[in-house]
N, C-alpha and C positions, 0 to 999 in steps of 0.2 A: 384508714384509722389504725393507730398503733396499738400494740398489745395492752398497754396500760389503760388506754381509753376504752378498749373492748371489755376488759375485765371490770372496770368501773361501771360500764353500761349494764353488764350482766347483773351486777350486784343491785343496781337500781331497779332493774326489771324483776329480780327475785323479791325485792322488798315490796314492790307494787303488787306482785302476784299474791304474796303472803297477805297483804292487807285486804285484797279482794276476796281471797278464799276464806279469810276469817269472818267476813260478813255473809258470804253466800253459802258457806259450808260450816255450820256451827259445830263446836265440839260439845259432846255430852260428858259431863264429869261425875254425875251421880250414879249410884248403883242402877243397873239396868237388867231387865229380863231378856233383852235381845241377844245377849252373848251367853253361851253355855260352855262347859268344860268338855271339849271334844276328846281330850285325852282319856277321860273317864267313860264317855258315852260311845265311842267308836271302838269296837272290839278288834283287837289284833294289831293296831298301830303301835309304834314305838316313838317316844318323844325324847328329844335332847334339846331343850329350849336354851339355846346358847346365850341369849342376851340376859338371862337370869344369873349367869356366872361370868367367868373370865375368858372363856374360849370364844372370843368374838373380836372384831377389828378394833374395838376400844381397849380390850384387854382387862375389862372390869365389868361388874354388873351395870346395866343400863337403867336409867330413871324409869320408874313405873313397873319394873319387873320385880315385885316383892317375893314372888315364888315362881317356880318353873312349871307353869301350866299352859295348856293350849286352849285358849278361848276362841270361839268362832260363833258366827251366826248359826241359828238352827238349820237354815237352809244349806249353808256350807258344810256343816257337820254331817248332814244327811248325805250330801254328795260325796264327802270324804269316805263315808262308810261304803258307798258303792265302789269307789276307787280301790279301797282296801280289798274288797271281795274280788275285784278284777285282778289285782296283783297276786292274790293268793292262788288263782288258777294257773299262774306261771311260777309258783314256788317262791313268790316274793312277798315282801311286806313293806309298808310305808314307814319311813323314819322322818319325823318332823323336827325341823330346827326352829321355826318361828310361825306363829299364827297371828292372832290379833296383837297389834302393837299400839300402846297408848300414845296419844299425841305428844305427851311430855317426853317420851322416849325419842321421838323424832326431833323434838327441840334439843334434846341432849346431844344427838348426833351433830346438829348444826353448830351448837356452841362448842363442841369438842374440836371441830374443824378449825375454828378461829382461835382456839385456846392454846395453852402451852403445856398440856399434860405430856407425860412420857408416852412413847409409842412402842410398847412391848410386843405388839402383834403385827407390826408393819411387815416383817419378812414373810409372814404367813398369808396375810390378807390383801396387802396393797404394796408389794415390793417395787412396783414400777411407776407409782404415782405419788407425788408429794402430797402430804395431808392437806396442804393449803389449796390444792387443785381439785379435791374430790367433789366439791359442789360445782365448780365451773365445768367439769367434765361429765356431770350428770350422774355420778355414783351416789350422791346424797342430795336430798331435796327437803324443802320445808313441809311437804305433805307426803304421806305414804298411803297407798291403797290398803296396807295392812291395818291402818287405823279404822277402816270401814268394816272390819270384822269378817271379811269373806276372802281374804288372800292368805296363802300358805306358802312357806318355804319348806321344801322336802326333798327327799331322795328315796331310793329303793335299797332294801337289804335282801340278801338271800336268806330265806327262812332256815335252811339247814345249817348254815354256818354262822348266821347272825351278822355277817360282814356287809358293809355297804358296797354297792356295785361301783365299778370304776366309771366316773363321770368326767374325767379329764382335768378337773380343777376342784379345789375345795369349795364348799358353800361360801357365799359372800366374798368370792375372790374378785377383786376389782381389776378386771382385765378383759380385753376383747376375747380371750380364749374361753370366757364364761358364756359368750353368746351361744345359744342353743345350736346354731348351724355352723359353728366355727370349724374351719378346715385345719386348724392348728393342733388338733387332738388326734389320738390314735383311733383306729377303726372300732375297737371294742367300746371305747367311751362314747363315740358317736352313735353306735348302735344302742347302747344303754340309754342315752338321752332320748332317743326316739321311742324306745319302749315306755319310758316314763311319760313322755308327752302323749302317746296314744292312750295310755291308761287314764290320765287325767282328763283328756279331751272326751273320752267315752263316758266319763263320770259327770261331765258338765262344766269343766274348767277350761279356761283359755290360758295359753302360755304367754310369757313375756320374752321377746326375742333376745334380750340382752342378758338374761339370767336363767340358766337352764333349770334352776330349782324353784322358780317363782310362778305361782299359778293363782288366778283369780276366778271366782265363780261367775259363770255367765248369768246375767240377770240378777246380780247381787241385790239383796233387799235394801241396803242403805247406801246407795251410790253417792249421796251428797252429805253424808254424816260422818264426821271424824270423832270417834269416841276418845275420851281421855280418862277412862276409869282404870285406876291402878290394878294390876293383876295380883291377887292375894288369895 
């Protein structure tokens, strides 16, 4: 099968999966008590919600992020508090880049891939991948675990200096070097990734092999629900 036919087949499969997910995993769009502001409730964490501003791969605020808040399920917020306490025992704190992500934000990502907007952040976030290939290569999808309210993107900072630890790549860097176990990063970064992974695992989160910053709560409370409540 030639490359064009393979690409067309992938697009058809993505469309079919989207249709199935829309039926089996409904989005909730009304205000809900299931999500709380973890940035306010978890003492000691630092937030830098990138999709609410311009420092992200789109280079602009993303749909649904009307303010820079970290919303999570109550269960994920409780586990995050435990992770922060564990980090503090090592002179560290958690810096959060993204928490709950409305489904409309994910839709914005998908539409951006096939659109013709400028690409002001390409050199920072995806220098080695054409925008048109981000879906085919698995970096962007029509559904995200973030929309279920128990997935977090984060890193560690040193409490004394306030500076992020060296993790080898920036957050949301679309490249194989972002894989947690990548051998293309230096020893310091590899060690720091393992420190982060141990802290989060001890607090009840599981890692995602392809993104060192991405963690999902074990036994998340809404595994089949994709929320679409704007963050405000």
